VMD Tcl script that draws the C-alpha trace (Angstrom):
set ca {
  {-3.23 -12.98 -16.40}
  {-2.88 -11.87 -12.56}
  {-1.60 -8.39 -11.73}
  {2.18 -8.67 -10.88}
  {3.01 -7.11 -7.28}
  {5.16 -4.23 -7.52}
  {6.96 -1.85 -5.02}
  {3.68 0.07 -4.92}
  {2.11 -2.91 -3.21}
  {4.79 -2.74 -0.39}
  {4.25 1.13 -0.04}
  {0.50 0.53 0.29}
  {1.00 -1.82 3.08}
  {3.12 0.45 5.01}
  {0.86 3.29 4.34}
  {-2.10 1.04 5.72}
  {0.10 0.29 8.76}
  {0.73 3.98 9.35}
  {-3.00 4.90 9.35}
  {-3.75 2.20 11.85}
  {-1.01 3.25 14.14}
  {-2.05 6.98 13.74}
  {-5.58 6.20 14.75}
  {-4.72 3.94 17.68}
  {-2.46 6.66 18.90}
  {-4.92 9.50 18.52}
  {-7.41 7.22 20.62}
  {-4.66 6.66 23.23}
  {-3.82 10.38 23.32}
  {-7.24 11.01 23.88}
  {-7.96 9.16 26.94}
  {-4.38 8.75 28.31}
  {-2.42 11.99 27.69}
  {-1.21 12.39 31.37}
  {0.37 9.00 31.25}
  {2.19 9.64 27.80}
  {3.59 13.06 29.39}
  {5.01 11.05 32.13}
  {6.44 8.37 30.28}
  {8.45 11.03 28.32}
  {9.79 12.11 31.81}
  {7.86 15.15 31.87}
  {5.56 16.50 34.58}
  {1.81 16.78 33.61}
  {0.15 20.09 33.97}
  {-3.19 21.10 32.66}
  {-1.63 23.92 30.48}
  {-0.32 20.82 28.30}
  {-3.86 20.50 26.89}
  {-2.83 22.59 23.93}
  {0.21 20.15 23.16}
  {-2.29 17.24 23.42}
  {-4.33 18.94 20.79}
  {-1.34 19.75 18.58}
  {-0.17 16.05 18.80}
  {-3.62 14.54 18.21}
  {-3.88 16.93 15.29}
  {-0.49 15.88 13.81}
  {-1.47 12.27 13.91}
  {-4.98 13.02 12.18}
  {-3.06 14.94 9.53}
  {-0.56 12.28 9.20}
  {-3.42 9.63 8.69}
  {-5.24 11.94 5.99}
  {-1.97 12.35 4.00}
  {-1.59 8.42 3.96}
  {-5.24 7.87 3.14}
  {-4.94 10.54 0.19}
  {-1.73 8.63 -0.89}
  {-3.60 5.50 -0.87}
  {-6.49 6.71 -2.99}
  {-3.76 8.47 -5.54}
  {-1.98 5.40 -5.88}
  {-5.22 3.12 -6.54}
  {-5.90 5.57 -9.28}
  {-2.19 5.38 -10.86}
  {-1.33 9.02 -9.77}
  {2.18 9.75 -8.90}
  {1.20 11.92 -6.29}
  {0.45 9.00 -4.26}
  {4.02 7.70 -4.50}
  {5.13 11.29 -3.70}
  {3.01 11.66 -0.87}
  {4.23 8.17 0.43}
  {7.73 9.10 0.24}
  {7.11 12.45 2.04}
  {5.50 10.74 4.86}
  {8.32 8.24 5.15}
  {10.95 11.37 5.34}
  {9.00 12.73 8.21}
  {8.68 9.48 9.99}
  {12.23 8.99 9.74}
  {13.17 12.42 10.90}
  {10.52 12.17 13.99}
  {12.10 8.97 14.95}
  {15.72 10.68 14.89}
  {14.31 13.75 16.64}
  {12.40 11.86 19.52}
  {15.89 9.69 20.15}
  {18.01 12.78 20.26}
  {15.35 14.76 22.63}
  {14.17 11.94 24.72}
  {16.63 9.36 24.39}
  {13.94 6.91 23.28}
  {15.63 3.93 21.10}
  {12.14 2.06 20.88}
  {10.98 5.26 18.92}
  {14.19 5.36 16.78}
  {13.79 1.72 15.71}
  {9.90 1.56 15.19}
  {9.49 5.02 13.51}
  {12.87 5.35 11.70}
  {12.83 1.91 10.22}
  {9.28 2.03 9.17}
  {10.09 5.71 7.76}
  {13.23 4.44 5.61}
  {11.15 1.61 4.45}
  {8.55 3.77 3.01}
  {11.07 5.79 1.62}
  {12.79 2.99 -0.13}
  {9.78 1.37 -1.33}
  {8.42 4.81 -2.52}
  {11.56 5.35 -4.74}
  {11.39 1.91 -6.36}
  {7.63 2.44 -6.66}
  {8.59 5.63 -8.35}
  {11.08 4.17 -10.68}
  {8.57 1.41 -11.59}
  {5.82 3.86 -12.29}
  {7.88 5.14 -15.14}
  {9.15 2.06 -16.51}
  {5.64 0.66 -16.52}
  {4.22 3.64 -18.38}
  {2.43 5.39 -15.46}
  {0.77 2.22 -13.89}
  {1.19 1.74 -10.17}
  {0.47 -1.86 -9.74}
  {0.78 -3.80 -13.16}
  {1.52 -3.50 -16.85}
  {-1.77 -3.06 -18.41}
  {-0.25 -2.42 -21.69}
  {-0.29 -6.35 -22.50}
  {-3.80 -7.09 -21.72}
  {-4.77 -7.53 -25.47}
  {-5.59 -11.20 -26.46}
}
mol new
graphics top color blue
foreach p $ca { graphics top sphere $p radius 0.5 }
foreach p [lrange $ca 0 end-1] q [lrange $ca 1 end] { graphics top cylinder $p $q radius 0.2 }
display resetview
């Protein structure tokens, strides 16, 4: 019997997308930080190197949390779903904060919608986790023939 797709699958897809985006941004920030600063309407100064380091560090931590979340979800550990919900809340909050501070509607739409979807899929996966008896992807209790 094929495995039934659940809300965890949607959360896993969003986590993979977040990992890819975080790693791409880390690469772009490593080589093009001055242009990013100018896009935000700030003047680049060499003293902003610490800001570059902190932003890159934040994206690496985000990707790491998403990767751990994927591993935990694969192992049917509820911590994976909880970590995915946490990343979604942080993405949503960062999208709103960037909009309020820099008036960037694109970041509001891109990050906030992705974060909200992660929270929704995570909460639905959390509900299914307990309804299925601690299994993230399928109901394995009916596998006996």
